[in-house]
N, C-alpha and C positions, 0 to 999 in steps of 0.2 A: 268139396269145399270151395266156396267162392273166392276167386282171386282178388286180393285187395288192390291190385293194379290192373284192372281190365283194359283191353285195348280196342275192342270193337263196339260200336254203338249201333243199336238196332231200333229203328223208329216205327211206331204206328203212323198211319197217315191221317185218316179221318178223325178230327177232334184233337190232333196233335200238330199236324202241319197244314191241314185244310179245315176251314170252318164250314163243315157240311151240316145242313139242317133242311129238311123238306119244307119247313115253315117259311123259309125265305121265298120260295115259290108260291106256296099256297095262301099266304097272306094276300097275294095279289088276286087270288081267284075266289076267295070267300069274303062275305060281308061281315062275318063275325068270327072271333077266335073259337067260340063254342062249336060252331058248325065245322070249322077246320079241324079242331081236335077230335071231333067225333069221326070225321072222315079218315084221319090218320090213325085212329085207333081201330076202326071197324072195317075199313076198306084197304087203303094203301098203308098197311100196318108195318111195324118194324119186323115182325116175323115174316111177312111177305117179302119185304126188301132183302132180308137175309137169305131167302131162297135164291135170289140173283147173285148175292155174294158167294153162295155155295156152288154156283155153276149153271143155274137155269138162265137161259137167255132172256133179255128184257122183252123181246118180241113174244116169246112163249108165256112169260109171266103176265104180261099185259093182256094177252089173248085170254088166258084162263080167268083172270080177274074180271075182265069185261063181260065174259059170259055169265059170271056169278052176279055182277052188279051192272047190268046194261044201262041203267038210268044214270050211272056215274061214268059213262064211257069217256067223255071228253076230259074229265078230271084225271082219270086213270092214265089215259094216253099222255097227258101233260107230264106225268112222273117220268116217262121215258123220253119224250121229245123235247122237254124243257128242263131236263135234269141239270144242265149246267148252271141254271139259275139257283140251284140249291147250294152251290159252292161259290158265293160271290167274292170270297177273299181267301188268301192264305193267312195263316197265323204268323204274322211277320216276325215276331220275336223268335219263334221256333225255327223258321226258315233261316234266320240270321245265325242261330246256333249251329244248324246243319252246315251252313257255309263256312263258319269258323272251324268246325271240327274237320271238315275236308281240308281246309287250308293248313291245319296242323298235321295233316297226314294220317288221321285216324280212319280206319276202314269204316264206312257207313253203309248200313243195309236197311231194309224194311221188311216187316211181316205185317200184312194188312188184310183185313176182311173187306174185300172190295170186288166189284164186278170188273173184269179186265176191260171190257168194252168202255165202261164209263171212266175207268182210270186213264185210258188212252185219251179221252176227251179232256180230262182234267190236266193231263200232262202237256197238252197243247196250250192250255191257258197258263199253266204254271210250270215252265220248263225245268225248274230245279228238281222236279220229280223224276227227271231222266238221269240225274247225276249220281244215283246210288251205285255202289259196287255190286249190288245184287238185290233181288227182291223176291219175296214169296207172296203171291197173290192167291187168296183163298179160292176164287172161282176157277183158277187154272189147276190147282193141286187137289181141288175137291175136299179140302179140309178147312176148318175154321177155328180160330181162337174162341174159347180157351182150351180146345182139345190139345193135349200135349203133342199129338202127332204132327201138328203143323210146325211146332218148334223143333222137333226132332228132324223133320224134313229139311228145315233151314240148316241145322247143324251138319246134316249129312251132305247136302248139296254143296255147301260152301266150305266144308272141312274145318269147322270151328269147334272149339271146346266151349261148353256152356259157361264154365267159370270165367272165361275171358270176355264174355259178352254182357253189355248193359242193354236192357230192354225197356223201352219207354212206351207207355200206353195210358190212355185216359180212363180205361175201365179196370177197376180193381181186380176183377176175376181173371183178366188176361195177365196182369202183373203177377198175381199169385201163381198162375200156372207156370210162368217163366221162372219164378223163384223156386218152385218145387223141382225144377230141372237143374237148378244150380246157377242160374243167371242172376246177375244183379237186376232187380226189378224196380223201376222208378214209376210211381203213379203220377201222371201228368196232371197238374192243376193250373199250370200257366208257365209262360216262358221264364219269368223271373225265378220261380222255384226250381225249374229245370236247370237253369244256368248255375244256380247255387249247388244243386245236387251233382252235376257233372264236374264242377270245379273241385268239389270235395273228393271226387274220385281221380283227380289229376288229369281230367280230359279236356279242360278248358283253362 
């Protein structure tokens, strides 16, 4: 049964704390949105990106894709070497909520589908990402949301009870997986709604 008074807040990162989108980079490299969208659908696709989130190195992922699409070599390499241009900003309202929660003494953690190499780059640009009490990174544990295993790994490593945790994610499927394990699941649609939801749980 879910605890009506949870104590631990667990954040997703991409789409919740960081505004990540490859289009921020590729709009600079394509003359038309149509060509860009075709490239992001057929070459540097979300499925391909998720392989790096799952543990494949960017060097290996780029090498494989370049072999398949040699005429797109420069554009594929840009996904790796200009990756930081895909995260031009933090979602400031959520970063402020994170800071407030920490100031109130709430334990704050993260469970993220992310490549650890790129997360380190992002943490250099956005130092608040280093402030969590703990973090589960998909590429390190070789598990990805919404697989229940990654949530169970979080609970095991940090000694938490699911009913005491609030999990925040911008993907409904990930929120549903957390709820199925007994966590409070909050679907992130923006900082204003998140602030309202956390206040209702007595966490802000």
